[in-house]
BARO-558711 format. One line per 4 residues: for each residue x, y, z of N, C-alpha, C, O. Coordinates in pm, whole numbers, plus 50000, padded with zeros to 5 digits. Example, Ala and Ser with C-alpha at 12.3 -4.5 7.8 and 13.67 -1.06 7.14 Angstrom:
51319:49431:50780:51230:49550:50780:51320:49670:50780:51424:49668:50846 ~ 51285:49775:50708:51367:49894:50714:51290:50003:50787:51341:50114:50804
// end
This chain:
33832:19807:47875:33694:19863:47911:33590:19771:47952:33582:19664:47893 ~ 33502:19803:48055:33410:19727:48101:33290:19698:48008:33261:19768:47912 ~ 33231:19599:48043:33110:19589:47948:32996:19688:47955:32930:19699:47851 ~ 32960:19763:48060:32861:19866:48045:32889:19982:47976:32802:20046:47918
33040:20022:47979:33109:20105:47897:33102:20074:47759:33099:20171:47683 ~ 33100:19960:47709:33114:19908:47590:32977:19924:47519:32959:19958:47402 ~ 32874:19892:47622:32726:19903:47579:32696:20055:47554:32627:20090:47459 ~ 32743:20133:47633:32704:20272:47634:32784:20335:47506:32726:20414:47430
32889:20304:47490:32973:20353:47366:32895:20297:47249:32886:20373:47153 ~ 32836:20179:47237:32756:20145:47121:32628:20240:47107:32595:20288:46999 ~ 32560:20262:47222:32455:20353:47212:32499:20489:47164:32430:20555:47086 ~ 32609:20529:47208:32637:20676:47167:32716:20703:47035:32775:20807:47005
32704:20577:46959:32772:20595:46827:32724:20714:46726:32605:20720:46695 ~ 32813:20805:46679:32740:20902:46588:32732:21031:46675:32720:21141:46620 ~ 32738:21017:46814:32707:21161:46898:32857:21216:46942:32945:21147:46993 ~ 32864:21336:46914:32981:21410:46953:32952:21469:47089:32867:21558:47104
33030:21413:47198:32996:21472:47335:33077:21603:47346:33172:21633:47274 ~ 33027:21672:47444:33087:21801:47473:33238:21792:47521:33251:21727:47625 ~ 33346:21838:47472:33479:21804:47552:33521:21946:47586:33565:22030:47508 ~ 33500:21958:47715:33552:22087:47779:33702:22087:47772:33762:21979:47765
33774:22218:47774:33900:22228:47787:33964:22184:47926:33922:22206:48040 ~ 34094:22105:47878:34135:22054:48015:34200:22151:48116:34280:22240:48086 ~ 34158:22123:48237:34172:22208:48359:34317:22196:48372:34366:22088:48341 ~ 34396:22295:48415:34542:22299:48437:34578:22201:48564:34514:22206:48670
34696:22103:48540:34725:22033:48659:34750:22104:48798:34826:22200:48803 ~ 34694:22063:48896:34708:22124:49024:34867:22128:49079:34937:22028:49061 ~ 34912:22226:49133:35021:22222:49189:35032:22235:49334:35018:22353:49367 ~ 35053:22154:49435:35029:22166:49556:35135:22251:49643:35241:22274:49585
35126:22287:49738:35219:22365:49819:35329:22269:49864:35299:22152:49887 ~ 35454:22313:49877:35568:22218:49923:35534:22158:50049:35562:22038:50053 ~ 35479:22208:50160:35453:22163:50272:35366:22027:50242:35397:21923:50301 ~ 35274:22029:50164:35193:21917:50144:35231:21807:50058:35167:21702:50057
35346:21831:49977:35387:21725:49885:35395:21594:49934:35343:21498:49877 ~ 35481:21585:50077:35504:21466:50147:35375:21385:50174:35367:21264:50152 ~ 35275:21463:50224:35151:21414:50268:35092:21339:50148:35044:21226:50153 ~ 35104:21418:50038:35007:21363:49906:35069:21243:49862:35002:21150:49817
35205:21240:49872:35275:21101:49818:35263:21002:49933:35279:20883:49903 ~ 35238:21031:50058:35224:20921:50154:35095:20879:50141:35083:20756:50147 ~ 34994:20940:50124:34845:20883:50103:34823:20833:49961:34721:20767:49942 ~ 34904:20856:49857:34866:20810:49718:34864:20671:49725:34772:20619:49662
34950:20587:49793:34936:20432:49771:34806:20397:49840:34739:20312:49781 ~ 34760:20443:49945:34625:20402:50010:34512:20448:49923:34410:20380:49916 ~ 34524:20558:49858:34409:20608:49765:34409:20514:49650:34302:20466:49611 ~ 34538:20481:49585:34550:20387:49476:34470:20262:49491:34389:20228:49405
34495:20182:49614:34434:20063:49652:34292:20071:49665:34224:19978:49621 ~ 34236:20175:49723:34073:20173:49734:34014:20216:49599:33903:20178:49562 ~ 34097:20303:49522:34027:20343:49400:34024:20231:49297:33929:20218:49220 ~ 34132:20148:49297:34126:20017:49218:34009:19934:49259:33925:19898:49177
34004:19903:49391:33893:19818:49445:33735:19878:49383:33646:19811:49332 ~ 33740:20019:49408:33596:20075:49376:33586:20078:49225:33471:20087:49183 ~ 33680:20073:49138:33671:20059:49013:33635:19912:48966:33542:19888:48889 ~ 33715:19819:49020:33663:19679:49010:33512:19659:49032:33442:19619:48939
33463:19685:49152:33344:19661:49176:33231:19744:49120:33118:19700:49106 ~ 33264:19857:49092:33170:19949:49025:33148:19894:48891:33034:19894:48846 ~ 33256:19842:48815:33233:19789:48691:33149:19648:48690:33066:19627:48602 ~ 33172:19564:48781:33098:19446:48799:32949:19509:48828:32861:19469:48752
32918:19588:48914:32782:19618:48946:32716:19657:48836:32619:19592:48796 ~ 32765:19784:48763:32712:19831:48661:32688:19745:48534:32583:19746:48470 ~ 32801:19667:48505:32789:19569:48393:32674:19462:48429:32596:19422:48343 ~ 32669:19421:48553:32567:19319:48608:32422:19363:48581:32340:19284:48537
32387:19510:48613:32228:19518:48555:32229:19553:48438:32118:19537:48387 ~ 32320:19604:48355:32299:19625:48204:32283:19484:48151:32186:19450:48082 ~ 32379:19406:48184:32367:19258:48144:32225:19175:48164:32178:19099:48078 ~ 32173:19200:48278:32041:19127:48316:31952:19201:48239:31877:19126:48176
31929:19326:48218:31830:19363:48148:31829:19323:47997:31727:19279:47944 ~ 31949:19340:47929:31958:19327:47792:31937:19163:47777:31857:19115:47696 ~ 32013:19093:47857:32003:18940:47841:31849:18874:47854:31814:18768:47802 ~ 31771:18958:47931:31624:18920:47961:31545:18957:47822:31452:18887:47783
31588:19068:47753:31522:19099:47632:31562:18997:47502:31484:18979:47409 ~ 31683:18941:47509:31742:18852:47427:31655:18710:47443:31604:18640:47355 ~ 31658:18693:47584:31595:18554:47602:31442:18545:47549:31401:18435:47511 ~ 31367:18645:47546:31243:18677:47485:31239:18667:47340:31136:18627:47286
31348:18702:47268:31376:18684:47126:31394:18543:47095:31342:18488:46997 ~ 31480:18477:47192:31498:18309:47180:31372:18246:47185:31353:18143:47120 ~ 31271:18301:47264:31148:18220:47291:31039:18225:47161:30952:18142:47136 ~ 31068:18345:47090:30982:18367:46980:31041:18332:46847:30964:18314:46753
31157:18322:46830:31243:18315:46709:31191:18179:46633:31151:18188:46517 ~ 31192:18046:46704:31123:17934:46649:31018:17951:46563:31010:17919:46444 ~ 30934:18009:46639:30809:18040:46579:30789:18120:46447:30714:18097:46352 ~ 30891:18235:46472:30902:18308:46342:30951:18255:46219:30918:18280:46103
31046:18171:46271:31125:18109:46164:31073:17976:46098:31114:17915:46000 ~ 30963:17950:46190:30891:17825:46130:30953:17692:46161:30927:17588:46102 ~ 31029:17704:46250:31119:17581:46302:31033:17476:46383:31066:17358:46394 ~ 30912:17536:46442:30839:17476:46516:30743:17366:46430:30692:17270:46487
30729:17389:46302:30646:17308:46231:30742:17177:46177:30854:17185:46125 ~ 30659:17050:46207:30741:16938:46173:30785:16915:46033:30865:16828:45997 ~ 30718:17012:45948:30750:16999:45806:30879:17072:45760:30941:17054:45656 ~ 30904:17155:45855:31038:17237:45842:31171:17151:45840:31184:17060:45921
31260:17177:45757:31379:17096:45761:31456:17118:45874:31516:17017:45912 ~ 31476:17226:45945:31528:17261:46066:31455:17219:46212:31498:17253:46322 ~ 31354:17149:46191:31255:17130:46302:31328:17047:46385:31303:17085:46500 ~ 31407:16951:46388:31487:16895:46486:31579:16987:46580:31619:16949:46690
31606:17101:46529:31694:17193:46587:31613:17297:46669:31673:17372:46747 ~ 31492:17303:46654:31388:17408:46724:31437:17400:46870:31452:17510:46924 ~ 31463:17297:46939:31488:17286:47070:31608:17370:47107:31619:17415:47221 ~ 31698:17393:47015:31817:17467:47065:31799:17619:47096:31877:17681:47168
31687:17675:47036:31654:17816:47084:31579:17791:47242:31566:17893:47309 ~ 31544:17697:47285:31493:17667:47402:31617:17651:47499:31614:17700:47612 ~ 31704:17596:47459:31843:17585:47545:31903:17705:47554:31948:17749:47660 ~ 31907:17768:47438:31962:17906:47465:31879:18000:47550:31942:18082:47617
31766:18001:47557:31666:18065:47632:31701:18023:47783:31709:18108:47871 ~ 31717:17907:47802:31757:17847:47950:31870:17912:47999:31869:17980:48101 ~ 32005:17885:47902:32126:17954:47936:32133:18090:47972:32202:18140:48061 ~ 32038:18158:47874:32031:18316:47921:31974:18336:48058:32018:18407:48148
31880:18269:48059:31805:18283:48199:31895:18224:48324:31884:18272:48437 ~ 31979:18122:48294:32095:18093:48386:32204:18197:48418:32253:18224:48527 ~ 32230:18250:48294:32320:18365:48319:32264:18478:48409:32320:18522:48510 ~ 32165:18513:48366:32090:18614:48452:32083:18576:48588:32125:18654:48673
32038:18469:48619:32032:18410:48761:32180:18412:48832:32182:18440:48952 ~ 32287:18387:48774:32421:18361:48807:32448:18513:48845:32475:18544:48961 ~ 32441:18600:48751:32472:18740:48783:32414:18798:48896:32482:18873:48966 ~ 32271:18769:48929:32208:18813:49046:32276:18752:49165:32315:18814:49263
32285:18635:49147:32327:18537:49275:32467:18596:49321:32489:18631:49437 ~ 32567:18604:49210:32727:18647:49256:32715:18800:49297:32792:18844:49383 ~ 32624:18877:49239:32607:19016:49259:32572:19037:49400:32639:19106:49477 ~ 32462:18972:49433:32406:18963:49568:32492:18904:49669:32506:18960:49777
32557:18782:49638:32632:18715:49768:32763:18789:49775:32816:18782:49886 ~ 32828:18859:49681:32938:18941:49697:32934:19086:49733:33034:19151:49764 ~ 32800:19136:49726:32770:19261:49737:32851:19368:49664:32917:19458:49715 ~ 32831:19336:49517:32909:19432:49455:32894:19588:49457:32984:19671:49444
32745:19609:49479:32716:19762:49497:32771:19806:49633:32810:19923:49640 ~ 32780:19731:49738:32800:19780:49860:32964:19789:49856:33015:19897:49883 ~ 33026:19704:49831:33181:19712:49808:33218:19830:49722:33309:19903:49761 ~ 33149:19859:49596:33166:19968:49520:33161:20091:49602:33258:20166:49607
33043:20117:49671:33024:20246:49738:33123:20267:49865:33164:20379:49894 ~ 33155:20160:49934:33240:20160:50047:33399:20208:49993:33472:20293:50044 ~ 33418:20139:49897:33567:20161:49832:33553:20285:49760:33659:20348:49752 ~ 33461:20334:49710:33460:20471:49644:33483:20563:49754:33582:20637:49751
33389:20565:49868:33363:20655:49956:33526:20679:50012:33579:20789:50005 ~ 33587:20571:50061:33718:20568:50115:33821:20610:50040:33916:20663:50098 ~ 33821:20596:49900:33906:20644:49806:33900:20791:49783:34004:20857:49775 ~ 33775:20848:49772:33745:20995:49772:33796:21060:49897:33878:21152:49888
33752:21015:50018:33797:21090:50149:33961:21083:50148:34024:21185:50178 ~ 34026:20969:50114:34174:20966:50116:34249:21054:50027:34361:21099:50053 ~ 34171:21081:49905:34220:21170:49808:34217:21301:49842:34306:21374:49799 ~ 34116:21352:49924:34117:21486:49968:34174:21527:50105:34176:21640:50154
34221:21402:50160:34292:21425:50298:34387:21543:50290:34358:21638:50363 ~ 34504:21555:50208:34589:21651:50188:34538:21779:50188:34591:21869:50252 ~ 34418:21796:50109:34336:21925:50101:34283:21959:50234:34282:22076:50273 ~ 34240:21861:50302:34185:21860:50430:34281:21913:50547:34243:21989:50637
34395:21868:50534:34492:21894:50641:34493:22011:50710:34457:22025:50827 ~ 34544:22117:50621:34552:22259:50666:34444:22304:50750:34465:22396:50829 ~ 34321:22245:50741:34183:22283:50799:34184:22233:50956:34115:22285:51043 ~ 34276:22121:50977:34260:22060:51096:34357:22121:51208:34474:22151:51182
34299:22138:51333:34377:22176:51432:34440:22046:51506:34374:21962:51568 ~ 34567:22045:51488:34638:21935:51527:34684:21967:51680:34737:21872:51737 ~ 34674:22066:51743:34700:22098:51853:34608:22027:51976:34654:22013:52089 ~ 34483:21987:51940:34402:21932:52017:34438:21781:52064:34446:21687:51986
34457:21772:52198:34500:21636:52254:34384:21557:52286:34284:21604:52341 ~ 34399:21420:52246:34285:21330:52264:34181:21366:52154:34066:21330:52180 ~ 34198:21425:52042:34095:21446:51941:34080:21324:51865:34161:21232:51855 ~ 33950:21337:51805:33910:21231:51707:33998:21206:51597:34023:21300:51523
34050:21093:51575:34151:21081:51494:34112:21097:51334:34203:21116:51254 ~ 34004:21092:51299:33951:21128:51177:33939:21276:51143:33849:21343:51194 ~ 34020:21326:51065:34016:21462:51042:33884:21526:50987:33857:21643:51011 ~ 33802:21445:50913:33674:21504:50877:33612:21546:50994:33574:21663:51002
33597:21467:51086:33496:21480:51189:33542:21577:51292:33469:21619:51382 ~ 33673:21612:51272:33716:21736:51358:33665:21870:51285:33633:21968:51352 ~ 33660:21870:51155:33632:22008:51087:33471:22019:51071:33407:22121:51095 ~ 33416:21896:51026:33267:21889:50987:33185:21822:51076:33237:21743:51154
33056:21842:51078:32963:21754:51150:32956:21630:51096:32911:21610:50983 ~ 33007:21524:51187:33013:21392:51129:32885:21327:51097:32885:21223:51032 ~ 32771:21384:51140:32624:21320:51087:32608:21366:50950:32530:21302:50880 ~ 32675:21478:50894:32626:21502:50769:32686:21453:50652:32642:21475:50539
32807:21371:50683:32886:21326:50558:32936:21186:50586:32963:21149:50700 ~ 32949:21099:50464:32995:20972:50472:33152:20983:50522:33236:21054:50468 ~ 33172:20905:50626:33309:20921:50687:33386:20807:50695:33495:20818:50751 ~ 33351:20694:50648:33416:20568:50627:33529:20559:50739:33650:20560:50717
33468:20550:50856:33550:20579:50970:33663:20505:51001:33769:20555:51039 ~ 33636:20349:50982:33771:20288:51004:33883:20311:50917:33990:20345:50967 ~ 33873:20299:50799:33985:20306:50693:34039:20450:50703:34157:20461:50735 ~ 33968:20564:50679:34016:20700:50693:34076:20734:50832:34175:20806:50842
34018:20683:50928:34071:20726:51056:34196:20656:51073:34287:20718:51127 ~ 34215:20534:51034:34359:20476:51035:34458:20556:50959:34570:20575:51005 ~ 34415:20608:50831:34503:20676:50761:34553:20797:50796:34665:20837:50763 ~ 34457:20872:50877:34476:20999:50938:34556:20975:51066:34640:21061:51095
34543:20882:51138:34620:20855:51255:34767:20825:51214:34862:20869:51278 ~ 34779:20740:51093:34912:20718:51041:34989:20828:51010:35112:20820:51021 ~ 34932:20938:50970:35010:21063:50918:34980:21183:50993:35009:21295:50952 ~ 34915:21157:51119:34898:21273:51208:35022:21367:51242:35026:21490:51229
35127:21281:51290:35241:21336:51343:35313:21425:51232:35354:21538:51257 ~ 35325:21356:51094:35421:21428:51003:35346:21558:50932:35405:21648:50874 ~ 35205:21547:50951:35107:21630:50876:35110:21747:50977:35099:21861:50930 ~ 35124:21731:51125:35137:21827:51224:35272:21922:51192:35272:22045:51181
35379:21840:51181:35505:21898:51170:35495:22000:51040:35521:22120:51044 ~ 35455:21931:50935:35477:21991:50811:35393:22139:50803:35427:22236:50736 ~ 35271:22129:50891:35186:22233:50879:35183:22352:50989:35109:22451:50995 ~ 35292:22309:51079:35305:22408:51183:35364:22553:51147:35481:22573:51115
35264:22649:51158:35278:22768:51147:35239:22820:51004:35267:22935:50971 ~ 35175:22738:50922:35155:22731:50789:35074:22851:50748:35096:22917:50647 ~ 34966:22877:50846:34860:22989:50815:34928:23134:50841:34872:23239:50809 ~ 35058:23127:50905:35119:23240:50922:35212:23281:50798:35266:23390:50784
35220:23181:50717:35323:23188:50595:35224:23240:50486:35127:23171:50453 ~ 35249:23361:50430:35148:23407:50324:35180:23331:50192:35086:23311:50116 ~ 35322:23282:50153:35334:23201:50037:35253:23073:50048:35181:23043:49952 ~ 35257:22994:50155:35176:22887:50181:35012:22908:50164:34942:22824:50107
34971:23006:50211:34823:23059:50202:34788:23076:50063:34688:23025:50013 ~ 34879:23155:49994:34837:23178:49854:34857:23048:49773:34775:23022:49684 ~ 34961:22965:49797:34977:22840:49706:34860:22742:49755:34798:22682:49667 ~ 34829:22721:49883:34707:22625:49927:34591:22672:49850:34532:22589:49780
34542:22812:49854:34420:22855:49790:34423:22827:49639:34328:22776:49580 ~ 34548:22867:49574:34550:22837:49433:34534:22692:49396:34467:22659:49298 ~ 34600:22601:49476:34586:22454:49450:34442:22405:49472:34393:22316:49402 ~ 34382:22459:49561:34242:22438:49592:34145:22464:49469:34052:22392:49433
34191:22592:49407:34095:22636:49307:34136:22523:49191:34046:22458:49138 ~ 34263:22505:49157:34265:22392:49046:34218:22262:49075:34176:22197:48979 ~ 34215:22204:49200:34116:22088:49227:34009:22118:49189:33960:22046:49102 ~ 33942:22218:49232:33795:22232:49203:33759:22259:49062:33656:22221:49007
33848:22325:49012:33832:22331:48852:33841:22199:48780:33767:22174:48685 ~ 33934:22112:48824:33911:21966:48767:33786:21896:48799:33726:21826:48717 ~ 33746:21918:48927:33626:21858:48935:33497:21925:48858:33405:21852:48820 ~ 33495:22038:48840:33398:22102:48751:33400:22066:48620:33292:22057:48561
33522:22039:48550:33525:21988:48407:33491:21835:48410:33437:21787:48310 ~ 33519:21753:48520:33465:21625:48526:33309:21619:48541:33245:21533:48481 ~ 33254:21704:48617:33101:21717:48606:33052:21747:48474:32959:21686:48422 ~ 33129:21863:48409:33064:21884:48265:33055:21769:48175:32959:21754:48099
33178:21669:48183:33186:21562:48104:33051:21480:48143:32963:21446:48063 ~ 33052:21457:48266:32927:21357:48333:32808:21412:48266:32737:21339:48197 ~ 32780:21549:48284:32649:21583:48224:32624:21574:48099:32511:21542:48061 ~ 32725:21600:48012:32710:21588:47857:32686:21443:47816:32595:21415:47738
32779:21337:47877:32724:21201:47851:32610:21165:47889:32539:21101:47811 ~ 32569:21196:48007:32407:21138:48038:32296:21202:47975:32190:21144:47952 ~ 32320:21318:47947:32233:21406:47848:32236:21324:47710:32129:21292:47659 ~ 32338:21296:47659:32353:21242:47514:32289:21091:47529:32223:21050:47434
32303:21010:47636:32256:20886:47658:32118:20893:47665:32051:20819:47593 ~ 32058:20982:47752:31922:20984:47767:31838:21026:47634:31724:20983:47613 ~ 31901:21105:47556:31840:21130:47424:31835:21024:47328:31740:21005:47253 ~ 31950:20946:47333:31998:20844:47225:31868:20742:47265:31779:20712:47186
31877:20694:47404:31790:20562:47447:31632:20612:47431:31551:20525:47403 ~ 31592:20726:47445:31452:20783:47434:31425:20769:47286:31320:20717:47251 ~ 31521:20817:47185:31511:20788:47047:31484:20649:47012:31382:20619:46950 ~ 31565:20569:47046:31554:20425:47017:31428:20376:47080:31362:20305:47004
31382:20394:47188:31260:20358:47246:31151:20398:47158:31075:20312:47113 ~ 31135:20531:47127:31039:20597:47036:31026:20514:46920:30912:20480:46887 ~ 31145:20468:46837:31108:20389:46731:31056:20255:46758:30965:20204:46693 ~ 31132:20186:46879:31088:20043:46904:30943:20044:46938:30880:19961:46872
30872:20114:47022:30738:20125:47058:30644:20178:46940:30527:20142:46927 ~ 30710:20267:46857:30640:20306:46732:30607:20191:46629:30497:20177:46576 ~ 30727:20105:46605:30710:19996:46534:30632:19886:46590:30591:19793:46520 ~ 30613:19894:46719:30545:19773:46778:30391:19832:46752:30298:19761:46714
30381:19947:46773:30238:19991:46741:30208:19949:46610:30111:19874:46595 ~ 30280:19985:46504:30257:19967:46355:30253:19799:46327:30190:19758:46229 ~ 30317:19714:46407:30323:19570:46385:30191:19534:46443:30124:19455:46376 ~ 30137:19582:46566:30013:19552:46612:29892:19579:46530:29800:19497:46525
29889:19691:46466:29799:19741:46371:29793:19653:46268:29685:19609:46231 ~ 29921:19614:46204:29930:19556:46064:29876:19383:46110:29825:19308:46027 ~ 29895:19351:46226:29862:19228:46273:29701:19210:46226:29667:19102:46177 ~ 29613:19305:46240:29484:19317:46206:29461:19280:46057:29357:19226:46020
29558:19309:45980:29520:19281:45842:29601:19164:45787:29545:19089:45707 ~ 29743:19138:45827:29834:19043:45789:29861:18966:45908:29896:19021:46012 ~ 29843:18815:45896:29879:18719:46004:29992:18674:45975:29987:18583:45891 ~ 30108:18705:46016:30230:18651:46018:30332:18648:46147:30342:18746:46221
30395:18545:46165:30462:18540:46300:30563:18622:46300:30612:18645:46410 ~ 30623:18686:46187:30719:18787:46217:30669:18925:46251:30744:19013:46293 ~ 30535:18942:46232:30473:19045:46332:30450:19036:46476:30429:19127:46557 ~ 30458:18891:46495:30430:18861:46646:30586:18895:46697:30606:18953:46804
30681:18856:46618:30814:18899:46665:30837:19021:46702:30889:19052:46809 ~ 30795:19112:46600:30811:19258:46627:30735:19314:46765:30783:19391:46849 ~ 30613:19259:46765:30545:19306:46880:30586:19253:47017:30552:19307:47122 ~ 30665:19136:47008:30710:19067:47136:30840:19142:47173:30860:19205:47277
30934:19121:47059:31087:19146:47107:31100:19294:47118:31165:19331:47216 ~ 31054:19386:47041:31074:19526:47027:31055:19591:47162:31147:19654:47215 ~ 30915:19574:47227:30889:19638:47346:30961:19577:47458:30969:19639:47564 ~ 31017:19450:47442:31095:19374:47567:31227:19451:47554:31292:19474:47656
31275:19495:47424:31415:19550:47424:31404:19697:47466:31497:19753:47524 ~ 31293:19757:47436:31269:19906:47475:31254:19897:47637:31314:19985:47699 ~ 31189:19815:47704:31173:19821:47845:31305:19778:47894:31332:19823:48005 ~ 31395:19701:47840:31516:19666:47899:31606:19781:47908:31676:19803:48007
31601:19864:47788:31698:19978:47791:31658:20090:47883:31742:20147:47952 ~ 31527:20122:47884:31467:20199:47985:31491:20167:48144:31507:20248:48235 ~ 31488:20018:48152:31512:19981:48303:31650:19999:48334:31684:20046:48443 ~ 31740:19960:48238:31897:19983:48257:31938:20146:48301:32015:20187:48388
31857:20215:48210:31878:20355:48217:31855:20411:48360:31933:20476:48430 ~ 31730:20369:48386:31667:20434:48504:31742:20353:48638:31736:20407:48749 ~ 31814:20220:48621:31890:20180:48724:32022:20272:48739:32077:20299:48846 ~ 32060:20310:48624:32189:20395:48633:32164:20528:48690:32262:20592:48726
32052:20576:48702:32007:20708:48727:32066:20812:48634:32120:20915:48673 ~ 32052:20777:48514:32136:20884:48410:32066:21028:48434:32132:21132:48430 ~ 31933:21026:48458:31855:21159:48456:31921:21249:48565:31971:21361:48547 ~ 31912:21184:48675:31949:21246:48819:32082:21292:48830:32114:21388:48900
32176:21209:48746:32333:21229:48744:32343:21351:48662:32405:21451:48698 ~ 32280:21338:48550:32280:21465:48485:32260:21602:48539:32337:21697:48525 ~ 32150:21600:48603:32086:21718:48672:32180:21766:48803:32202:21882:48837 ~ 32225:21658:48859:32308:21680:48978:32461:21717:48934:32534:21778:49011
32498:21682:48821:32635:21721:48755:32610:21882:48710:32688:21972:48740 ~ 32505:21896:48645:32490:22024:48586:32478:22137:48702:32530:22248:48693 ~ 32401:22092:48814:32417:22190:48929:32550:22201:48976:32602:22312:48991 ~ 32614:22089:49001:32749:22112:49057:32845:22197:48971:32933:22264:49026
32827:22196:48825:32910:22265:48761:32910:22428:48819:33005:22500:48846 ~ 32766:22453:48827:32762:22593:48888:32809:22629:49009:32877:22730:49027 ~ 32768:22533:49114:32814:22537:49246:32964:22547:49277:33009:22628:49359 ~ 33040:22459:49206:33172:22458:49205:33237:22582:49147:33334:22635:49201
33187:22622:49046:33229:22769:49005:33210:22873:49113:33303:22947:49147 ~ 33083:22878:49170:33077:22977:49280:33184:22963:49368:33253:23061:49395 ~ 33212:22829:49427:33325:22805:49539:33464:22865:49461:33539:22938:49526 ~ 33488:22840:49357:33621:22886:49294:33613:23063:49296:33710:23133:49325
33502:23107:49265:33490:23263:49281:33521:23324:49407:33586:23427:49427 ~ 33459:23241:49498:33480:23271:49647:33614:23268:49692:33661:23360:49760 ~ 33682:23164:49657:33806:23155:49698:33919:23235:49631:34025:23256:49690 ~ 33895:23283:49502:33971:23382:49429:33951:23507:49490:34049:23582:49498
33831:23547:49539:33790:23664:49597:33857:23692:49732:33903:23803:49760 ~ 33861:23573:49827:33937:23580:49924:34084:23588:49903:34142:23653:49990 ~ 34155:23540:49814:34260:23550:49753:34326:23681:49728:34435:23717:49773 ~ 34240:23752:49645:34277:23871:49611:34260:24014:49702:34267:24131:49664
34235:23957:49835:34225:24041:49935:34347:24109:49993:34455:24063:49955 ~ 34352:24217:50083:34470:24250:50132:34546:24149:50211:34487:24062:50275 ~ 34685:24159:50206:34753:24054:50293:34726:24085:50442:34708:24201:50482 ~ 34724:23967:50530:34709:24002:50668:34627:23879:50740:34585:23793:50662
34601:23862:50866:34516:23783:50926:34364:23757:50855:34314:23647:50832 ~ 34310:23875:50828:34165:23866:50774:34166:23787:50664:34074:23707:50644 ~ 34278:23802:50576:34271:23740:50416:34290:23555:50469:34216:23467:50427 ~ 34381:23536:50547:34407:23394:50557:34269:23340:50611:34231:23230:50572
34183:23425:50712:34085:23367:50779:33961:23329:50662:33887:23230:50664 ~ 33962:23429:50572:33871:23437:50464:33904:23327:50370:33814:23253:50329 ~ 34011:23315:50338:34072:23198:50263:34030:23051:50334:33973:22965:50268 ~ 34058:23037:50449:34023:22926:50516:33886:22897:50500:33850:22793:50446
33804:22985:50544:33639:22966:50541:33609:22926:50406:33548:22820:50393 ~ 33640:22990:50307:33593:22981:50182:33648:22841:50122:33570:22782:50048 ~ 33763:22787:50145:33816:22649:50125:33731:22539:50201:33706:22428:50155 ~ 33695:22580:50307:33618:22482:50397:33494:22463:50358:33438:22356:50380
33427:22578:50288:33288:22561:50244:33307:22488:50121:33223:22401:50099 ~ 33409:22505:50026:33409:22434:49909:33437:22293:49930:33381:22214:49855 ~ 33519:22246:50025:33522:22094:50080:33403:22039:50129:33374:21922:50104 ~ 33318:22125:50209:33185:22076:50248:33095:22064:50125:33008:21978:50133
33102:22129:50024:33025:22111:49901:33059:21995:49842:32959:21937:49798 ~ 33183:21925:49820:33242:21831:49779:33176:21699:49850:33122:21606:49791 ~ 33193:21716:49996:33130:21595:50076:32991:21582:50055:32934:21473:50051 ~ 32930:21705:50041:32776:21683:50009:32738:21615:49882:32646:21534:49869
32824:21660:49785:32819:21601:49649:32822:21440:49670:32735:21366:49623 ~ 32924:21398:49741:32930:21279:49751:32836:21210:49831:32801:21097:49798 ~ 32789:21267:49935:32669:21214:50001:32540:21196:49903:32475:21091:49901 ~ 32511:21302:49826:32411:21286:49739:32413:21168:49632:32316:21112:49581
32556:21144:49611:32568:21035:49509:32538:20894:49576:32485:20798:49518 ~ 32580:20899:49708:32562:20774:49797:32403:20750:49798:32349:20641:49775 ~ 32338:20872:49830:32190:20857:49845:32113:20826:49709:32000:20777:49702 ~ 32188:20860:49612:32118:20848:49468:32132:20683:49429:32044:20615:49376
32258:20644:49467:32297:20503:49425:32238:20385:49508:32194:20283:49456 ~ 32241:20408:49642:32222:20307:49743:32078:20261:49724:32061:20140:49736 ~ 31984:20328:49700:31834:20254:49696:31820:20147:49597:31733:20060:49607 ~ 31919:20153:49488:31923:20043:49410:31988:19924:49421:32019:19856:49323
32015:19889:49556:32071:19763:49601:32012:19649:49525:31906:19663:49463 ~ 32075:19540:49526:32014:19427:49478:31889:19390:49520:31864:19428:49635 ~ 31785:19316:49453:31809:19271:49316:31840:19376:49214:31793:19489:49224 ~ 31927:19336:49108:31991:19422:49034:31863:19475:48925:31870:19589:48879
31767:19400:48893:31669:19427:48785:31522:19461:48854:31425:19487:48783
// end
């Protein structure tokens, strides 16, 4: 488990998240099984890279915010403990708090430096885009016209407006070109096969249901995280106000600790939560749950129509709209995260 996941799990202690029922495992049509197996290795490679850099980036900004608050604590603790007084038995060790503060600042600087130098965020976004588009290639393949000679190798640009979606041109185009011939042979006459059309539509519905359940979990987690951090900040800033008022009557360095560290910790938690875009992720996921449900209903309605060419056309159109919704969601996610490019804090 990555550091940012451990921090969020700690923040969510005692909260029971909504656990939607598991979606049924999608069963693809037989014509697409070979293509799914063929792209699985490429998808796994890019997915592992995306997970690696995603963990680094998100753990990086959570670490920077929280370590900055702890550095403030190290700066004020010698005064609160009385170690700054020459009469205190531990006065010779007071400098250790300054050393700890400098070390924390050094760690924060190192995280920033390596995150910026190795472009953790950029690598994460690029790998995640390629992994997502590779994963959906078998779903996209039946929508592609493989009879066009000299066509663009990237299947997404053949079906959708290339200016509207992240295409990850180089990697995805290479994978498409590699499997062009085998996909063309496997799908030859597929839309004239009622069994394939029905199986393809049902498989798409199951994939969309998986995505719907995923976004319900994301919305539930982000909502709980927002409420918990807001509650913690309410108490932190409330205690800061109480400490500041008490300072008018009681002069003690422990009150200075409260009025210094608590707002620093509250600001750090708020900053990390803002950096993670928890609120917008929650709102977007809640919206997608409804939109994906609408896409599922549209495909099922087309699937229940009478057999014949109009049924296949309706199914094809509804699946194309569903895939466009998925691509738009990924584009929205890119636009959501990309503005938070380094510096991390």
